[in-house]
C-alpha positions as CSV (number, residue, x, y, z in Angstrom):
1,M,83.0,83.7,112.6
2,K,83.2,80.0,111.8
3,E,83.5,80.7,108.1
4,Q,86.4,83.1,108.7
5,L,88.1,80.6,111.0
6,G,87.6,77.9,108.4
7,R,89.4,80.1,105.8
8,C,92.2,80.7,108.3
9,A,92.5,77.0,109.0
10,E,92.9,76.4,105.2
11,H,95.6,79.0,104.8
12,L,97.4,77.7,107.9
13,R,97.3,74.1,106.6
14,K,98.8,75.3,103.4
15,A,101.5,77.2,105.3
16,V,102.4,74.2,107.4
17,R,102.5,72.0,104.4
18,Y,104.8,74.5,102.6
19,L,107.1,74.7,105.6
20,A,107.3,70.9,105.9
21,L,108.1,70.3,102.3
22,S,110.4,73.2,101.5
23,S,114.1,73.3,102.0
24,G,116.5,76.1,102.8
25,T,117.1,78.3,105.7
26,P,114.2,78.9,108.1
27,Q,114.1,82.5,106.9
28,A,113.8,81.3,103.2
29,K,111.0,79.0,104.3
30,L,109.1,81.8,105.9
31,T,109.6,84.1,103.0
32,G,108.5,81.5,100.5
33,M,105.5,80.5,102.7
34,Y,104.4,84.1,102.8
35,H,104.4,84.4,99.0
36,D,103.0,81.0,98.2
37,T,100.3,80.2,100.7
38,G,97.9,83.1,101.4
39,L,98.9,83.4,105.0
40,G,99.4,87.1,104.4
41,S,95.7,87.4,103.6
42,I,94.7,86.4,107.2
43,Y,93.9,89.3,109.5
44,K,93.6,89.3,113.3
45,G,89.9,90.1,113.0
46,D,89.4,86.7,111.3
47,F,90.0,85.1,114.7
48,P,87.7,85.2,117.6
49,N,88.8,87.3,120.6
50,G,91.0,85.3,122.8
51,S,94.0,83.0,122.6
52,L,93.8,82.3,118.8
53,R,93.8,86.0,118.0
54,Q,96.6,86.6,120.5
55,D,98.7,83.8,119.1
56,F,98.2,85.1,115.5
57,R,99.3,88.6,116.6
58,A,102.4,87.1,118.3
59,I,103.4,85.5,115.0
60,T,102.7,88.4,112.8
61,G,104.3,90.8,115.3
62,Q,107.6,89.0,114.9
63,M,107.4,89.2,111.1
64,N,105.9,92.7,111.0
65,D,102.7,92.5,109.2
66,Y,102.5,96.2,108.1
67,S,103.8,95.9,104.5
68,E,105.5,93.3,102.4
69,P,108.9,95.1,102.0
70,R,109.2,95.6,105.8
71,F,108.0,92.0,106.4
72,M,110.8,90.6,104.2
73,V,113.4,92.8,106.0
74,H,112.2,91.5,109.4
75,I,112.4,87.8,108.2
76,A,115.8,88.3,106.7
77,A,117.1,89.8,109.9
78,M,115.8,87.0,112.1
79,S,118.2,84.5,113.7
80,D,117.8,80.9,112.7
81,Q,116.5,80.2,116.2
82,R,113.9,82.9,116.1
83,A,112.8,81.9,112.6
84,R,112.4,78.3,113.7
85,R,110.3,79.4,116.7
86,V,108.0,81.4,114.3
87,I,107.6,78.3,112.2
88,E,106.7,76.3,115.4
89,Q,104.2,78.9,116.3
90,I,102.6,78.8,112.9
91,C,102.3,75.0,113.2
92,E,100.8,75.3,116.8
93,L,98.3,77.9,115.7
94,S,97.2,75.7,112.8
95,D,96.6,72.8,115.3
96,D,94.8,75.1,117.7
97,V,92.5,76.5,114.9
98,S,91.7,73.0,113.7
99,H,90.8,72.0,117.3
100,A,88.6,75.1,117.7
101,L,86.7,74.3,114.5
102,G,86.2,70.7,115.6
103,G,84.8,72.0,118.9
104,Q,82.3,74.2,117.0
105,K,80.7,71.4,115.0
């Protein structure tokens, strides 16, 4: 599980970096992040049961993780406020995963 969580941490760090450095609408940032960071390759089973998995599911549930075309439609339909909240959740999850990995050393 630690190896999977480490991979998740790396993808989340890339996503946070992308979101911090990119410009445009929150929706454009989320769309670009999905295409450019590997966040879409993370699955709920990569997280241990508990809050990290629940937080990941909360994020992907808002963006609809079933297929890329539907994913893009859901992001495009988000309000700016909702898209900003998803970005905040991604950043928070990245921090939480990093802390969880630190606690497992």
